C-alpha positions, 0 to 999 in steps of 0.5 A, a space after each residue: 500500500 502506497 503512502 498516499 493511500 495510507 494517508 487517505 485511510 488515516 482520517 476515516 480510521 481516526 474518526 471511527 476510533 474517536 466515534 467509538 470512544 465518544 460512545 463510551 463517554 456518552 453511554 452513562 448519560 445516554 438516557 437523558 440525551 435520547 429523551 431530550 432529543 425525542 422531546 426536541 423532535 416533538 416540540 420542534 413545530 412549536 419552536 418554529 412558530 415561537 421563533 417566527 413570533 419572537 425572532 430569537 433562537 435563544 429565547 424560543 429554545 429557552 422558553 420551551 426548556 422552561 416549559 418542559 421543566 415546569 410542566 413535565 419534569 417538576 411533576 415527575 420529580 414531585 411524584 417520585 416519593 409516591 412512586 417509591 412508596 407504591 413500589 415498596 407496597 407492591 413488593 410487600 403485597 407480592 411477598 404475602 400473596 396467596 396464589 392457591 386461591 387464584 388457582 382454585 378459582 380459575 382452574 378447579 380441575 388443577 386444584 383437584 389433582 394434588 401432585 399437579 397442584 403442588 407443582 403449579 403452586 411451586 412454579 408460581 411461587 418461584 416466579 413471584 419470588 423473581 418478580 419480587 426481587 425485580 421490584 425490590 431492585 427497582 425500589 432500591 435503585 430508584 432511591 440510590 439514583 436520585 442524585 443521578 436522576 437530578 443530574 440527568 434532568 440537567 443533561 436532558 434540558 441542555 440536550 433539549 435546548 441545544 437540539 432546538 437552537 442548532 436544529 438547522 445547523 445540524 441538518 445542514 451539517 449532515 447534508 454535506 456528508 450525504 452521498 447521494 444526489 439532491 433528489 435522492 437526498 430529498 426522498 431520504 429525508 421524506 422517508 426519514 421523517 415518516 419513519 421518525 414520526 411513526 415511532 415518536 408520535 405513533 408509539 411514544 406520544 400515543 403510548 404515553 397518552 394511553 398510559 395517562 388515560 389508563 392512570 385516570 381510570 385507576 385513580 377514579 376506580 380506587 385501584 391500589 398503587 395507581 401511580 405504579 400501574 400508570 407507569 407500567 401501563 405507559 411503558 407497555 403502551 410505548 412498546 410497538 404492537 403491544 399495548 396497555 391491555 397487557 396491564 389493565 386486563 390482568 388487573 381486571 381479572 385480579 379484581 374479579 378473583 378478589 370479589 371486587 366486582 364493582 371496580 372490575 366491571 368499571 375497569 372492564 367498561 373503561 378499558 374497552 370503551 376508552 383505553 382501547 379506543 384511544 389507539 383507534 382514534 388518536 393514532 391516525 391523528 398523530 401519525 403521518 396520515 400517509 404512512 406508518 412504520 412496518 410493525 414487524 420492523 418496529 417490534 424486532 427493533 424494540 426487542 433487540 434495542 432493549 437488549 443492547 441499549 436498555 430501556 431507551 432501546 424501545 425508541 432507539 432500536 426501531 429507529 436505527 433498524 428502520 434507518 438502516 433498511 431505508 438506506 439500503 433500499 435507497 442505495 439499491 434502487 435510488 428511483 424506487 418509491 417502494 419500501 418495506 419500512 413504510 406502509 403506505 395508506 390510501 389517501 381518503 
């Protein structure tokens, strides 16, 4: 290899090495950075309108950062002690739960067979112990990480502020590295926007909304540990393909088994008529009406992303997988309008 060829490879190699080192540096604060970027993407249309009125990037971004702090972050921090208490109460209830009553009520045939009954109770108790240990780890981790959470809020706000303020510069910066022609670049940004909107609005916004609506029902009907149930429902609601039913239906069954038929009936009606219909009514309004993310790619990305990135993998995994497939499609056929990433809908 000639000297000039070595010099050509030096810069890309240095960029790759520094990029890997940068990932290790960013990893401890990746969660607040990703959340800050997601919030910036969601609030960017508001930022544009605000910027047109007051004609100041700094003031527009700062105003929205203060809004996020007051409306979103402060309430979360204030609710943190209640959340910690409910996690601990849930842990105690799991430790003292009598699963024999549930088995006898739901599966009387199993209860009539002593050997099978003993095996089932043993398996359920083992599973319950693992869940209890997991809940206890959340309880301990939340308390120990309060200073880290406060620091994360600061990182989140800085990320949110600078993402809005420098949004135009970032887009122009990446455009200089785009390897395709202008028309292909335009097509890529269009598909990029559809994919991002589908995940950010179709999954995150709808999932959070479903979690909040579910939480209102939990509080109205006087369910135990409503804040904890709301958080779990929100997390499950954000996962692609899955939804809040994974939480409220088992809770409803538990209420029926315990003989609390009034609350169980109320939650069943509320779940069927309100929580489930949120997905049908809201999702088409917030997702781009032309297209949505292929659910298979979204689910695979979310599962794989969780293994690699932890909880932020719910959002990052589907996006990265979709962007990769999108780039491959554009590279293979620059003139094609078809895509396995985007599912096109007929215009009404």
